Structure formats: structure tokens, C-alpha cells
N, C-alpha and C positions, 0 to 999 in steps of 0.2 A: 463547389469548385475544389480542384485538387490543391494540395499543399504546394506553395511556391518555394521550391527547394533553394533557389538562388537567394531569395530574401531571407529565408530561415537561416541559412548559413552565414549571410552577411550580418545578421543580428546575433550571431553566436560566436564571439571572438575565440572561444576555446578550440574551435575546429581547426584553426591555423596552428595550434600547438600540439594537439594529440588526435589520434584516431580513437574516439570515445565510444566503446561498446560496453559501458558500465552504467547505463541509464537506469537500471533497476536498483543500482546502488545509490548513486546521486547523479542526476543529469547535469549537463552544462547549462548554466543560467543564461537567458537572453539579456541583452543590454538593459531594457527597461526595468527588469527585476533587480539586477545588480545595482543600478542607479538608485532605485527606491530605497534599498537597504543602506547603501553608503550615505545617501543624503540624510537619512534619519540619524544614523550614527554621528554624522558630522554636526547635525543640529543639536544632538545631545551634548557633544563636546563644546559647542558654542554657547548654549543657553541653559544647560542642565537637563537631566533625564526626565524629571517630573514635568518640567515646563515644556519640553519637546513633546511629550505625550499629550499634554493639554492642547498644544497648538495643532497637533496632527490628529485630533480626535476623530474628525470625519473620515480620514484615511484608515484609521484603526477600525472604526465601525464598518467601513466598506468591506473589510475582510469577511465579516459575517454575511453580508448581503451577497458577496461574490460566491462564497462557498454554498450558500443556499441555492443560488441560481445554478451552480454546477451540478448539484445533487437533486434539484427539483423538490425543495422543501422550504420551510419557513426559516428566517434568520434566528428566531428564538429557539429553534431545534438544534442549533450549532453551538458547540463549545470549541474554543481554540486553546490548545495546550502545548506542552513542550515537545512532544513527539507522538508518533503513532502508537508506540507501546503504551505510553501513559494514557492515551485516549482509549485504547482497548481495555486496559486495566480498570479505568474509572467506570466503564460500563460493566465489565464482567464481574468485578468485585462488588458491584452494587446489587447483584441478584442474591437472593436468599435461597440456600440449598439445605436439605436435610437428608438424613440417612434414607437410602432407597431411591432418592431422586436420580434422574438420568440426564446426563449431558451427552448429546450426540455431536460428533465431529467427523472430520475427513482423514483419510490416510495420509495425505500430504500436508497435514496441519503443521504450522510453524512452531519451532521449539519453544519460543517465549510463551505462546498461548498454551501449549500442552503442559509446560511446567506449572502454569497457573491452575490448570485443571487438576493436576496431581496434588498441588498444595491444598486446594479447596476440598478435594476428595479425602485427603488425609485429615483435614479439620472436621469435616461434616459427615463423612460416610456416604456421600453421594457417589454415583458410579459414572465412569467415563466409558463411553462405548463408541467404537470407530465404525463408521458406515463403510462397507466395502466399495471398491471401485467397480465400474462396469468394464466391458471388454476393451474400451478405448483408453482406460486409465484415469477417467474422471470419476468423481463421486457418483455412485449409482442411485438414481432417483427411485428406482423400483425397490432397492434394498432399504433406502430411507423410509419409504412408505410402509414397508413391512415391519420396520423397527419401531414405529410410532405407537405410543399408548399414553395413558393418563399420567404415567410417572415421568415422562419426558418434560423437563422444565426449561430446557434451552437447546437450541440448535446453533452451533457456533462453527463457522467454516471460513477458511481462507479462500478468497476469490481467485487470486493468482498466486499460487505457491512460489516460494523462493527458488525452486528448481523445477525443471521439467517442461517449461513452456506452456503449461496447462492453464486453461480457464475453466474453473469449476462452474457447473450450471446453476448459478445463483437464482435465476428467475424460477426455475423448477423447485429449488429448495424453498423459496419464499412462498410459492403456491401451497406446498405441503404444510409449511409452518402455519399459514393462515387457516387452512382447513382444520387443523388441530388446535388452533388458538395458542400456539407456543411461540415465545419470543425467538427471533432470529437475529443473531449478531454476526455481521459480515466484516471480516478483515479485508479492507480494500487497499491496503498499503501499496500494492504493486499494480493494481488495476486503475486507480484514479489517475487521470491525466493521459493515459494511453488509449482509453476507450470510453464511450458514453456511459455514465452511471446515473440512473434515475431510481431513487429509492421507492417511488410509488410503483414503478414497473417491476422492480426487483422484489418488493414486498418485505424488505428487511426492516427491523424495528430499531436497530442501532448499527452504525457503520463507523469504522475507524480508518484513518488514512494519514499520510504524511505529505509534506510540502516538497521534500528534496528529490524525490524520485521522478516519475514521469510528468509531474506538474512543473518541473523545472524551477521550483522555488528554492528559497534558502534552507539550510539545515537548522535544526533546533526549533521547528514548528510542526505541529500535527493538529488534527481536528477530529472531533467526534460529532456524529449526528445521532440524536435520540428522538424517536417519534413522540409527539406530545402525549399520546395515550399511554406511553410507557414511563414518562418522566416521573410521575408521582409514585410509581411502584419501585423506583430505584433510589436507594439511599447511597450517596457517594461514600466510598470507603474512607475518604479524608476530606475535611472541610477547613476553611479558614474564613476570615472576615470579608472575603470577596464572594465565596460560595454561599455564605449564610450571614444572617444578622443576629447579633446577641441582644435579644429583645427583653430579657430579664436576667437576674442573677442566676437562675436555674433553667433558663429556656433559650432556645435558638429557633430561628425560622430559616429554612433553606430558600435560596433564590428560586423564583418560580419558573424560570426557564432553564435551558441547557447549561447556562453559565454556572450552575451549581456544581458542575464537574471541573471547573477551572480553579486556579488559585490566583492570588493577587499579583504576584511578580511574574513577568513573562518577558519574552524576547519581542519587544515592541517593534524594532526594525524588521524582524522576521515576520511579524504579523502583517505589517504593511506590505512586505515582499510577497507574502502568500496571496494577498488580494490582487496584487499586480500580476502575479504568475497565473492566477485563475483567469483574470481578464484577458491575458495574452492567449491562453489556450482556447478560451471561448471565442475570441475574435477569429482564430483560425478555423475552429469547429472540431468538436471531438469525433464526429463521424469521419471527417477528412483526415484527422490525425491517425485514427485507428486504421483507416484504409491504407495510409502510407506506411505505418508501422508493420502491417500485415504483409505488404508488398516486399519491404526490405527484409523482414525476418524469414519469409518464405524463400526468397532468393538465397539468403545465407544458409538456410538448412539444406537446400538442394545442392549448393556448391560444396558445402562441407561433406555431404553424403557421397560425393564423387571421389573423395580423397581416400586412397588405400590406408587402412589401419586407423581411420577415424570413424567413430560411431556416434551418431546424433542420438541423444537420450531423451528427446521430447516425447510427451504423451498427450492424450486427450482428444476429444472430438473437435474442440476449438483450441487453437494455439495462438499465442500472443507474441510480443516483442522479445521475450526471453528465449534464447537458443542455447541449449546445453549439449556438451559433447565430451568425449574422452578420446585420447590418442593412445593406441596400444603401446605399452612399454614406456610411456612418459607420465610423470607425475603432474597432476593439474596445477599444483603450486609452482612447480618448475616452469611449466608452460606460461603461467601468469608472469613470472619474473623475466622470462625470455622476451615476451611481448612488451613488457613495461620498458625494457632497455631500448626498445625500438619505438617508444612513445605510442604504444597501443594499449589501451586500458580494457581489461576484463577483470573478473573476479572468479572465485571458486565457491562451491557449495559442498558441504560435507554432511555426514550422518548426524553431526551435532545440530544441524539446522532442521532436518526433516527425517528423523530416525526411522519412523515406520515405513515411509515411502522408499527411502534408500536401502534399507535392509531387505524389503520385499523385492526390490529389483537387483539385489546383489551388488550395489554400488557403495563405494567408500567415499569417493570424491569425484567431482566433475568440474569442468570449466564452464563458466556462465558468461555468455556474450549477450548483452541486452541492447537492442538497437532502438533508435527513436526516429521521428520523422525528418530530422535534419541530417541524419546519416545518408550518405550517397551510395549509389551503386559502385562507384569507383572505390570507395572505402571498403565495401564488401569484397571486391576483387583483390584489393591489397591485403586484407585480412586473410582471405583464403590462401593467398600466396605465402603468407607467413606460416600458416598452419601446415601447408603442404611441405614447406622446408623443414619444419619441426618433425613431421611425421616420416620424412624420408629416411 
């Protein structure tokens, strides 16, 4: 069934306040998610934080089951942490690298991830190598295959980069990684919630993501999937009395499941909200969500491309809900502020976020408009009208 746009918008109070095209930043939460978070905070205020967590134990545990269902994995392969960056870090810094080891990544890799590569390379002498793009602008599977050898210790790729509308070919990467028996770490921060993700079909060994973006959950919560077969090979870079047990004065024992990557204190209200957000998305259907997102984003790209002096900057064989563009003679930050004054939300992306990709394409900064299934065709037309005025 197609997404019921009327119901989706009725369940999203924010659409009456703003035209929200910043869903890849933080989407508008639906009523059930907001209520679940507020209710738990209220309960903490009434009976105490520890006591509220104990009373809500089943809802907190449900977040693991819901995330596992979302990704087609087991609940014990899920860790819930503060954000997607911490989730990714806990996996990446758990790998052991030595001089001469190779890490393969993509041209449009996100800055936070690439900074971590650089830090580990500086510490260990391992090498960072970037897989070229193919003619469509996505990671070239042919080039990746040619770059593989026994020195490759990790393939780490961002599924949907922060700029460019691109969806990298994760399934193809997973197939190559499996052939070479090399771990595959997938940053799914901007793909989770807008498209179906099946870790078995993708073949990734670890996956990091957030609650706040296309899942429409609260901020301050992210999650990490780690395949069981990889768990024992990863030593968390940091541990506490939640991730491990102090079994003797000189010994500790790590938690046996993915919760070894967590720490004791967390956003309990956010964790409950994450579970509710996932339930909400699954009830609609990720296939249906992605079909709607694709319809709206395709319309937006086509309408923007018709405006003189506007250049759509999206690339890739498959494109998602992120639509990027520039307006000749106008600064993207200025455009963002002009739109914000009219209660239209977008953001910008600069070379500081995806330096390799932006430099290769000769771009300094772009406007990023990211749509979701609750955005309407009327909103697209209003947005295009605003950009037409700016470009005039």
C-alpha cells in the first residue's frame, strides 16, 4: 500500500509550522514518538530516574528487538549508544591495524569517519585508500574488486553520503567483502529510515545509524549492529561496568553480546523513543516509505532543474531523498537564511563534510534539501517558487 499522506501529515504537528526539507538533518517526530519521550521524562520527574528506568524496563528492551527487526538481525547484535558517530567509532576503533594494513573507503566518505582513518593511520602506519567512483558518481565496484588483496583489513563506506543524493552500492560492496573475507563497516546514518536495510542482504559486518534523521526519532540516540561472528574479534576502545564485569582485581570480562559497545548512562527517554520510531516506520513499511521519498525527491530535482541559474548537484545510479543544488551568484548559507525567514528548513553542506568529493567536483558549498514521505507535492511547488525568486 502507498503511504497515506493525509494521515502522515495529521500525525506530524510540525508540518503546520514549517516546510521541513531538512529530514537528513533531523526529521519532524510523529506524535507517538514525541509522547513516548515526554511521558518518560515526566515519569522521571515524578518518581526518579532509576525508578522510572526500572518500571519501563520492557519498553527499554523493546528498542533492541525493534532495531533488530528493522535490520533483520538478532537483538544481541545491537548496541544502543549516544549517537551515530559514537556507534561508528566503537566499531572502527575496535579493529586492530598495523603498518602496511589497508583501509578502503569511498570518495564521498563523511569527514568524521575520514578523520578517524587519518588518526589511526598516524598511530599505526596503516594506509587509507580511496576507491574511485564510476561514471555515475557512485563507488566503483570494479575498482574495488581490483584493489582487493590480503593487506585489506577493512572496507568502510558511507551508504548515503551527506551531499549529492547518492546511494552507494552497499550490496555489491558486501559481496566483494565476503569473497575476500574482509570486514565491511557501513555508515547507514542517512539511509536508515528512508529505505529498507537488511544486513543479511547487504552483507555488512557492522552498521552504524542514528535515530534523529529519517527514522523520525529523538536526538541523542544512535545504534550499532555488529555481526555475532565479528563480536569476539572487536575490543571496544572504551569500557565501563556496563560493557564489562570486573571479575578479579586484575581481570575483567567483556559483555558477551553487542552491549559491550555501550556504556551505563544513556538517554533512557530517547531509547524508548527510538523503539517507538522504528515501530512507526515498520507499520508504514520501508518499501512504501522509500517509494514515496523517491517520488517526492524526483519531482523536486526535476522542478529545480527547470529554474534558470539553478544547478542540481546530485550524482549516482540510485538517488535518494537528499536533493542538493546551487544557485549561480548566491551563497548557499545566504539561501538557507532567506528560506528560514519564510519558515522553510534546509541546510548546507561544505567541503569540510566531504572534502574529497567536493574538491573533485569543484564545489565549495551546496544547499541540501532532504524530503520525507510526509512532505507534499504542494510543499515542493512552494519550495520551487521560493528558489525561483531567489534565483531571479
